[in-house]
C-alpha positions in Angstrom: 0.0 0.0 0.0 0.9 3.7 -0.3 3.6 4.7 2.3 2.9 8.4 1.7 1.0 10.5 4.3 -2.0 10.9 2.0 -3.9 9.2 -0.8 -4.5 11.0 -4.1 -8.1 10.5 -5.3 -8.6 11.4 -9.0 -12.1 11.7 -10.4 -13.8 13.1 -13.5 -17.4 13.7 -14.2 -18.6 14.4 -17.7 -21.8 15.0 -19.7 -22.1 15.5 -23.4 -23.8 18.3 -25.4 -27.5 17.5 -25.3 -27.6 16.6 -29.0 -24.5 14.3 -28.9 -23.8 10.8 -27.6 -20.0 11.2 -27.8 -18.3 13.8 -25.5 -16.0 16.2 -27.1 -14.0 16.5 -23.8 -11.5 13.8 -23.0 -9.9 13.1 -19.7 -6.9 10.7 -19.2 -5.0 9.8 -16.0 -2.3 7.4 -15.1 -0.1 6.3 -12.2 3.5 5.7 -13.0 6.9 5.1 -11.5 5.9 2.6 -8.8 2.7 4.5 -8.1 4.7 7.5 -6.8 3.5 9.7 -9.7 0.1 10.7 -11.0 -0.4 12.4 -14.3 -3.8 13.7 -15.5 -4.9 15.6 -18.6 -8.2 17.2 -19.6 -8.7 18.4 -23.2 -11.7 20.2 -24.7 -12.1 19.8 -28.5 -13.6 22.7 -30.4 -17.3 22.2 -30.9 -18.8 18.9 -29.9 -19.4 15.4 -31.1 -17.0 13.1 -32.9 -14.7 15.7 -34.4 -14.2 17.4 -31.0 -13.6 14.0 -29.4 -10.9 13.1 -31.9 -9.1 16.4 -31.4 -9.4 16.2 -27.6 -8.2 12.6 -27.6 -5.1 13.6 -29.7 -4.3 16.4 -27.3 -4.9 14.6 -24.0 -2.9 11.6 -25.2 0.0 13.8 -26.2 -0.2 15.7 -23.0 -0.1 12.5 -20.9 2.8 11.0 -22.8 4.9 14.1 -22.9 4.4 14.8 -19.2 5.2 11.2 -18.4 8.5 11.6 -20.2 9.5 14.4 -17.8 9.6 17.0 -20.5 9.6 20.5 -19.1 6.5 22.7 -19.4 8.0 24.8 -22.2 8.7 21.7 -24.3 5.3 20.2 -23.7 3.6 23.4 -24.6 5.6 23.9 -27.7 5.2 20.4 -29.0 1.4 20.3 -28.4 0.8 23.8 -29.8 2.9 23.0 -32.9 1.0 19.8 -33.5 -2.6 21.0 -32.9 -4.6 22.1 -36.0 -5.7 25.7 -36.2 -9.1 27.1 -37.2 -8.3 29.0 -40.4 -11.0 31.6 -39.7 -10.7 32.3 -36.0 -6.9 31.5 -35.7 -7.4 29.5 -32.5 -6.4 26.0 -31.6 -8.9 23.2 -32.1 -8.5 22.0 -28.5 -7.6 23.2 -25.1 -5.8 21.4 -22.3 -5.0 21.3 -18.6 -2.2 19.0 -17.3 -1.6 18.1 -13.7 1.6 16.2 -12.8 1.9 15.0 -9.2 5.3 13.7 -8.2 5.1 12.5 -4.6 8.9 12.8 -4.3 8.8 16.3 -5.6 5.8 18.6 -6.1 2.7 19.4 -8.2 3.0 21.0 -11.6 0.1 22.4 -13.6 0.1 23.4 -17.2 -3.0 25.2 -18.5 -4.0 26.4 -22.0 -7.3 28.1 -22.7 -9.3 26.0 -20.2 -11.1 28.0 -17.4 -8.8 28.9 -14.4 -7.8 25.9 -12.3 -9.0 26.1 -8.7 -6.8 25.0 -5.8 -8.2 24.6 -2.3 -6.2 24.1 0.8 -8.7 22.7 3.2 -11.6 25.1 2.9 -9.6 28.1 1.7 -8.6 29.1 -1.8 -4.9 28.6 -2.3 -3.2 30.7 -5.0 0.3 29.6 -6.1 2.5 31.7 -8.2 1.6 31.3 -11.9 4.0 31.9 -14.7 3.1 32.6 -18.3 4.8 30.8 -21.2 4.5 32.5 -24.6 4.8 30.0 -27.5 4.4 30.3 -31.2 4.0 27.4 -33.6 5.3 27.5 -37.2 1.9 28.2 -38.6 0.7 30.7 -36.1 0.1 34.4 -36.7 -0.3 35.2 -33.0 1.4 34.2 -29.8 -0.3 31.9 -27.4 -0.1 32.1 -23.6 0.2 29.0 -21.5 0.1 29.2 -17.7 2.1 27.0 -15.4 2.6 26.7 -11.6 4.3 24.5 -9.1 3.5 23.9 -5.4 4.1 21.4 -2.6 0.9 19.5 -1.9 -0.6 19.1 1.6 -3.2 16.8 3.0 -6.8 18.1 2.3 -5.6 20.0 -0.8 -8.0 19.8 -3.8 -7.2 20.6 -7.4 -10.3 21.4 -9.5 -10.1 21.9 -13.2 -12.8 22.0 -15.8 -13.9 22.6 -19.4 -15.8 25.8 -20.4 -19.0 23.8 -20.4 -19.0 24.5 -16.7 -18.3 28.3 -16.8 -20.4 28.9 -19.9 -23.4 27.0 -18.7 -26.6 29.0 -18.4 -25.5 31.5 -21.1 -28.4 33.4 -22.4 -30.6 32.7 -19.4 -32.1 35.4 -17.2 -29.9 34.4 -14.2 -26.6 34.1 -16.2 -26.9 36.0 -19.5 -23.2 35.8 -20.1 -22.8 32.3 -18.5 -22.3 31.0 -15.0 -18.7 32.2 -15.0 -15.5 31.2 -13.2 -16.3 33.3 -10.1 -19.7 31.6 -9.6 -18.2 28.2 -10.2 -15.5 28.8 -7.6 -18.1 30.1 -5.1 -20.1 27.0 -5.7 -17.2 24.7 -5.0 -16.1 26.7 -1.9 -19.7 26.5 -0.5 -19.8 22.7 -1.0 -16.4 22.0 0.6 -17.2 24.3 3.5 -20.4 22.4 4.3 -19.0 18.9 3.4 -15.3 19.0 4.2 -14.8 15.3 3.5 -16.7 15.1 0.3 -15.0 12.8 -2.2 -13.5 13.9 -5.5 -16.1 11.9 -7.4 -19.1 13.5 -5.6 -17.7 17.0 -5.9 -17.0 16.7 -9.6 -20.5 15.3 -10.2 -22.1 18.1 -8.3 -20.3 20.7 -10.5 -21.4 19.0 -13.7 -25.0 18.5 -12.5 -25.1 22.2 -11.5 -24.0 23.1 -15.0 -26.9 21.0 -16.4 -29.3 22.8 -14.1 -28.0 26.1 -15.4 -28.8 24.9 -18.9 -32.2 23.6 -17.8 -31.2 20.0 -18.4 -30.0 20.6 -22.0 -26.3 21.2 -21.9 -25.2 23.5 -24.7 -21.6 22.2 -24.6 -19.7 19.2 -23.5 -19.1 19.6 -19.8 -16.3 18.1 -17.7 -15.0 18.6 -14.1 -11.9 16.9 -12.7 -11.2 16.9 -8.9 -7.9 15.7 -7.4 -8.1 15.3 -3.6 -5.1 14.7 -1.3 -6.5 13.0 1.8 -6.3 10.3 4.4 -6.9 7.0 2.6 -10.3 5.3 3.0 -9.7 1.6 3.5 -11.9 -1.4 2.5 -11.5 -5.1 3.2 -13.2 -7.6 0.9 -13.1 -11.3 2.0 -14.3 -14.0 -0.4 -13.9 -17.8 0.0 -13.1 -20.0 2.9 -9.4 -20.6 3.9 -7.8 -23.6 2.3 -7.0 -25.0 5.7 -10.1 -24.9 8.1 -7.6 -24.4 10.9 -7.1 -20.8 9.5 -10.7 -19.9 10.0 -9.8 -18.1 13.2 -7.0 -16.2 11.5 -9.4 -14.9 8.8 -11.9 -13.8 11.5 -9.1 -12.0 13.4 -8.0 -10.2 10.2 -11.6 -8.9 9.7 -12.0 -7.9 13.3 -8.7 -6.0 13.5 -9.1 -4.2 10.2 -9.5 -0.5 10.4 -11.9 0.5 7.7 -15.0 -0.8 6.0 -15.6 -4.5 5.6 -17.4 -6.7 3.1 -17.8 -10.5 2.9 -18.7 -12.1 -0.4 -19.9 -15.7 0.0 -22.2 -17.6 2.3 -19.6 -20.0 3.5 -17.2 -17.2 4.3 -19.9 -15.4 6.2 -20.8 -18.5 8.2 -17.2 -18.9 9.2 -17.0 -15.3 10.4 -20.4 -15.6 12.2 -19.2 -18.7 14.0 -15.9 -17.2 15.0 -17.5 -13.9 16.1 -20.4 -15.7 17.7 -22.7 -13.3 16.1 -25.9 -14.1 14.1 -26.4 -13.3 10.4 -29.6 -11.6 9.5 -30.8 -12.4 6.0 -32.6 -9.7 4.0 -35.8 -11.0 2.5 -35.9 -8.9 -0.7 -33.3 -8.1 -3.3 -33.2 -5.2 -5.8 -31.5 -7.5 -8.3 -33.4 -10.5 -9.6 -30.1 -12.0 -10.8 -28.5 -12.2 -7.3 -29.5 -13.4 -3.8 -30.3 -10.6 -1.3 -27.7 -9.2 1.0 -27.3 -10.2 4.7 -26.2 -8.3 7.8 -24.0 -8.9 10.7 -22.7 -6.5 13.4 -19.2 -5.3 12.6 -19.5 -6.0 8.8 -20.7 -3.3 6.4 -21.9 -5.7 3.6 -22.5 -9.4 3.2 -23.3 -10.8 -0.3 -23.3 -14.0 -2.2 -19.8 -14.9 -3.6 -18.6 -15.4 -7.1 -21.8 -14.4 -8.9 -21.8 -11.0 -7.1 -18.1 -10.5 -7.7 -18.6 -11.2 -11.4 -21.4 -8.7 -11.7 -19.4 -6.1 -9.6 -16.6 -6.4 -12.1 -19.0 -5.7 -15.0 -20.5 -2.8 -13.2 -17.1 -1.2 -12.4 -15.9 -1.8 -16.0 -18.9 0.0 -17.5 -19.4 2.6 -14.8 -19.8 6.2 -15.9 -22.1 9.2 -15.4 -24.3 7.7 -18.1 -24.6 4.4 -16.3 -25.0 5.1 -12.6 -25.2 2.3 -10.0 -28.4 1.0 -8.7 -29.2 -0.6 -5.3 -28.6 -4.3 -5.9 -26.0 -6.4 -4.0 -23.3 -6.0 -6.7 -24.1 -2.3 -6.9 -23.7 -1.9 -3.2 -20.3 -3.6 -3.3 -19.2 -1.4 -6.2 -20.2 1.7 -4.3 -18.1 0.6 -1.3 -15.2 0.0 -3.7 -15.5 3.3 -5.5 -15.7 5.2 -2.1 -12.5 3.5 -0.9 -8.9 4.3 -1.8 -6.9 1.3 -0.4 -8.7 -2.0 -1.0 -7.5 -5.3 0.4 -8.9 -8.6 -0.9 -8.5 -11.7 1.3 -9.2 -14.6 -1.0 -9.8 -18.1 0.4 -8.4 -20.9 -1.8 -10.7 -23.7 -0.8 -12.8 -24.7 -3.8 -16.5 -24.2 -3.3 -18.1 -27.2 -5.1 -21.3 -25.4 -5.6 -19.7 -23.3 -8.3 -18.5 -26.3 -10.3 -21.9 -26.8 -12.0 -21.2 -26.9 -15.8 -24.5 -25.1 -16.4 -23.1 -21.9 -14.9 -21.8 -19.3 -17.4 -18.3 -19.7 -18.7 -17.2 -16.3 -17.4 -17.5 -17.6 -13.8 -13.8 -18.2 -13.5 -12.0 -19.5 -10.5 -12.2 -16.9 -7.7 -8.5 -16.0 -7.8 -8.7 -15.2 -11.5 -11.7 -13.0 -11.0 -10.1 -11.1 -8.2 -7.1 -10.5 -10.3 -9.3 -8.9 -13.0 -11.0 -6.7 -10.5 -7.6 -5.7 -9.1 -6.2 -4.7 -12.5 -9.4 -2.8 -13.3 -9.3 -0.8 -10.1 -5.6 0.1 -10.5 -5.8 1.1 -14.1 -9.2 2.7 -14.4 -9.7 4.1 -10.9 -6.1 4.5 -9.7 -6.9 2.6 -6.5 -4.3 1.0 -4.3 -5.1 -2.8 -4.2 -3.6 -5.7 -2.3 -4.5 -9.3 -2.6 -3.8 -11.9 0.1 -4.5 -15.6 -0.3 -5.4 -17.7 2.7 
């Protein structure tokens, strides 16, 4: 797990122009160098739809790759600006970008071109680092372009909020915001939320911003809209146990690990839950109804946050996490509840029992019901790559 004093939560919320299915904003992020470095890039392609998405994908991919190679801000800016196509009539770039490079052994570096001003919060207060202006000119340009950069040392409870102009221009032409919501109102909105909910997650804060932009546009967004939040905080921990230990003599060890774990706890599997119930000497209370006809209902036990069926629920949880986005929100079924616990956590530990459950060897079950260890590995890879989670797997 992470040995640094804080965890870095990275989350992006996006909604497309109301007439488009494809978002013209593209966000990419990656952990590198032994998870000691996080690089994130948001690009807004001109217009909306497929063309905007292609341009933003090109820009964000270049931004991520160049930053990962440790190129200095001047070089990154020059290469991207030289590569981007130019609107022949308006003489402006076809896409904008914001790059955040977090080196846990060094500092935070931000590069910003034509996106709305990045907001940095230190706790509940606005933090203003010293910004520098880089003037760059590509071979085909008639005018200079200004790119802003800054560096600062991160502290716990810092937040970095960056966005596309779908946020700041939302509501344009309305009675309340004839010239758009604006950067000042967006910053006030964030400040108000963080002041009232100091522990709000990056994902929830980003979603609130995008949803507010949709409200400003009366539900019909006039532009692709994105908000990214990076939150430096104490890690939220989750323990997920699935499967009985290979040796029944280790049942008490499994129970002790669950009891001593400092964080939220989930058990996936009836046999595993029965073992813990016996060792804890606590009853399991079965819920009668389920919000998912494909899965058995959840159960409850004091000291455990969630108890579900085993491999079927884990398989569906993987699918939900793989497909999860603002356009496909989670429901209230057992797998959805497990997915919510996972998404709300930063450091996730899986304890995987290696005793084979003969009930899952029925040949009529779907082929994708792999052995438990293989499934957990797929979940681990997904959480690390898509959600930048810290994941440990322990076999027992």
